[in-house]
N, C-alpha and C positions, 0 to 999 in steps of 0.2 A: 451491569452485565448479567443480572440474575433473572428477573421476571421476563416472560416472553411477550410483554406488551410492546406495541409499536410506538414509534415516535414521530413519524412523518404524517402530515395531514391528509385528509381525503382528497382524491383527485378533483380538480375543478369541475369536470363534467358530472361527477357524482353529486357534488354540492349543488350545482345548478338544477339537476333533476329533483333533488330533495326539496329545494326551495319552490320549484314549480308545483310539485305535488302538495306541499304545505299550503300554497295559495289556493289550490283546488279545494282543499279541505275547509276553506273559509267561505266558500260559495255554495249556496243551497243546491244548485243544479249539479255540481260535481263533488259534493261531499260524499265520503265513504264511511260506512259504519263497519259492522262485522263483515268479514270476507266469507261469502256463502259456503264455499267448498271445504274450508278448513285445510286445504292443501297448499294455499298460496294462489296469487293471481296468475291467470293464464299467461300474461305477458312475460312474467319472470320465469315461469316454468319452461316456456318456449325458448327463452334466452339461454337458460342453463343447458337445455338439450342441444342448442346450437353450439354452445361452447364445447360440449363433449365431442360433437361432430368435427370440430376444428383439429382434434388430435386423434381422429379415426375411430371413435367409439359411438355406436348407435344407441341412443337413449331416447325413449319417447317422453314428451312432456307429461304424459299421464303417469310416468314412473318417478317423477320428481316431486318431492314434498318440501315446501319452504318452512324454515324454522328460525329460531332466534340464535342459532349458532351450533357448531359441532360439539362443543362441550355439553350443552344441554341434551343433544340427541344421543351422544355417547352414554350419558348418564341415565337417560330416560328409556332408551330402546329396550332395556331389560324388562320393562313393564309388560311387554307383549309375550314374554316367555315364562315358562313355569319356573317356580322357585327351586324345583328339583333338578334343573339342568346343571351339570358340571360345566365349569368355565375354564378355558385355557388362556392364559395371558403370558406374554413374553416378559422376562425379567432382565433388565430394568424396563419399567413401563410408566406411561402417563398415569398418575394415581387415580384418575376418575374411573378407569376400567375396573380396578380392584375395588375401590371404595363403594361404588354404586352397586356392584354385585354382592358385596358383603352385606350392605344395607338391605338388599333384596333377599337375603337368606341363602344365597348360593355358595357352594364350595368352589374356591378358586385354586387351580393348579398352575404351576409355573413351568415354562420351558426356558432354558438358559440362553441368554444373549451374552456372549463373552468376547474377550479379545481374540480367543482362538477361532471363533467363527465369524469374526468381523462384526460382532453385535447384530447378527442376523439369525435369530433362532429358527430352527427348523422343526418339523413335526416330531413328536414322540409317539411312536407306534403303540406304546403301552397304554396311552390315554385314549379314551373314547368320549370326548366332550360334546355337549350340546351346543355350546357357544365358543367361538374363537375370536379373540381381539387382536388385530394386527394394525400397525401404524407404519406407513412408509410414504415419504421420508419420516424417519422415526424421531419422536420426541421421547426421551432426551438425547439419544445417541447420535443422531444425524445420519445413521446408516440408511441405505436405500435397497430394497429388495430388487433383484433382477427378475426378468420374466420367467426364467427357468426356476428360480426359487419360489416365486409365487405359484407357479404351476404345481409344484409339489404340495403346497398348502391347499390349493383348490382340489387336487385329486384326493388328498387326505380327508378333506371336509366331505366330499361327495361319498367317499367310501364309508365314513362313519355317520353320515346323515347329520352333519354338523352345519351350523350357520356361521359364516365368517362375518364379523362386524369390522369393516375395513375403514380406518380413519385416514382420509386423504387430505387432511387440512393443509398440508404443506406441498401439495402436488405442483403448485405454480413455480416452485423454486427449482424444479428439475430442469436442467439444461441439456443433459445427455439424452438424446433422442432414442437410445437403445434401452433406456430404463422406463418402466411403466408408470404412467401418471394416474392410472385407474386400474382397479382390479378387474374391471370388465374388458381390459385388453387381453385377459388371459382366457383361453378356451375353457369352457365349462363353468366360469365364474357366475354366470347368470342363473345357474341352477342352485347356487349355495351361498351367495354373498349379498350383503347390504352395504352400500357405500355411503359414508358420511363426509361432508365437506363443508368448508367455511369460507367466508369472505374476510374474516378477521385479519389474517396475515396476507392474503392475496390482495386486498384492497383497503386495509386499514379500518375494518369495521369493528374493532374491539370494543369501542364505545357506542357503536350504532346497533350492533347485533343483527346479523343475518347469516344464515347458512342453509344447507339443503341436504336431504337424504334421498338416495336413489334406491328404490326397491323394484327389482325387475318384475315384469309382467308374469314370469313363470312362478313367482312367489306371491300369487294374488291373495292368499290367506294372510300373509304378513302385512300386505298393503291394507287390507280391511281392518286388521287389528291395530295397526299403527294409526290409521285415520280415526278409529274409534277412541284410541288412547288420547290422541291430540285433541279431538273434539270434546273430550271429557275434562281435560286438564289445561287446555291452552286455547287462547282465542286468536292466535295468529300474529304475524309480524305486521306492524303498521304500514298503511298504504305509502306514506312518504319514504319509508325505509325500503320498501320493495321497489319503488320507482328508482331510488338511488342505486339499488343493487342491479336493476335492469341496465342502468347506464354503464356499469362495470363491463358488461359484455358487448357494448357497442365498439365499433372500430376505434373511435377516439378514446373510449374508456380503457380498452385493452392497451393502447399505446401509453396512456398516462399511468396506469397501474403497473405496467411492465417497467417503466422508468423508476418507480419506487422500489420494486423488487430488485432491480439492478443496483440501486443505492444500498440496500441491505446486503446484497451479495458482495459488494465492494468492501463492506465492513467485514464480512466473512473472510474475504481474501486477505485483509490486513491481519486478522487473527491467525489464519492458516500459515501465512508467511512467518509470523512471529514464532509459532510452535515448530515450524520447519527449521528455523534458525537455531532454536534452542534444542533441537533434537528430541522433542517430547512427542510420544505417540498420541495420535488422536484420530477420531473419525468425524465425518461431517465437514461442513464448510464448502464443499464442492457442489452438491446438489441439495443443500439443506442450509437453513439459517442458524443451525446450532453447531457448536464445536464441543466435542466430548473428549476430554484429554485425561491422560493418566497423571495422577498426582505424583510429584517428584519425590525422590528419596524414600519411596515406599510408604508415604504418609497415608492415613485414612482420610476420607473425604472431609470430616468435620475438623480434623487437625489442620488440614490445608486451608479450609474455609477461614479459620481463625487467623492463620498466618497471612493469608491474602488480605483479609480485612484490616488487621492490626498493623501490618508492615507496609502494605501498598495502598490501603484504603480503596480496594476494589471489591465489589460484591459479586459473587457468582452463586451457583446452586450446587450444593454437595450431592454427588451421585448417589450416596446412600439413601437419600430421600425417595429414590425411584425403585428401590429394591435391593436385595442383598448383593446382587452382581454389580450394583453401582458403586459399592464401597471401594475406595481407592481411585475413583474417577470423579470428574468435575465437569459441569456444564456451563458454558458461556453462550449468550445469545448475540446475534448480529442486529438486533432490532433497536439498538441505541442510535444516537447521532454519530455522524462520522467523526466529529471532533472528540467526543467522549471515548469512542472506540480506539482511536489513535492514542489518546492519552493513557487509557487503561492498558493498552499493550506495551507502551513505553514503561509503565510502572511494573508490569509483569516481567518484562525482559530484565529490568534493573534488579528486581527481587530475585529472580531465578538464575541470574548470571553471577551472583555472589559466590 
């Protein structure tokens, strides 16, 4: 219940597309070498733009850049910015945001996500950052920003001439249509935001590696810098993988991958109902594949980790690993099998009902 890796296989339509593309690579007339633009093949960039349109966001294929995953892009995007930029990160946070910027020589400042604000940190007007990292649905807390909350972040970024790096890796798990799946659903976001997304959790590409970054046309200098960075350090995602990714965005691909997402969200429901029954506070589980719950009896995260491991033989992730505000909290993921999730929750219930 700890690592955020998926357990369900790639959708059949995705596998078929990958096999077909692999066959093409074995024929001289259809073999592909380096992809010329460095941005990804047009067919996939157009498919991503079409996907955005399906939930009301206008994105040009020219604004989409294909990569080997959101983690890589979140860690590498700092290469196009000065090492003198101050960075704001919410705490708790996905460690890549912090670690990659520390490696880049930047100073990282934190805004607090706590139980009091529903683990949805808001801007600190005393800070004037160059870069702001936001993640919604959030890893690790499972919280989701509302449109009103994101508008405050966008206005703050524009006011301070900051760039928002928006990690939307879990957008496909949002079922509440009032919640934003993209920062570009927020007025003004195209002036200040770069969005990073992934097929790892949406379509099971954790072992296949494919994601995309959207840089609006208004930020043309960032686009040029990012393309230069990628061209210098990265030769692109393989043709068979990009064809497989394209299949995700077909009508049948959407149907098949949504079925897998529903499978994981059923696991989240099992976990949510368990903590509801136990009367333990938590966030996530409704529009997110993570459950972030308060450790019982005032335990710190690592003490509870040991108790859960040794007495119930269940593994989770101590909240303290995501920042100081994570101590006393714990993360479980919905990406296991249904059978293991049910078994784990039975063990948790038995342990915490004593």
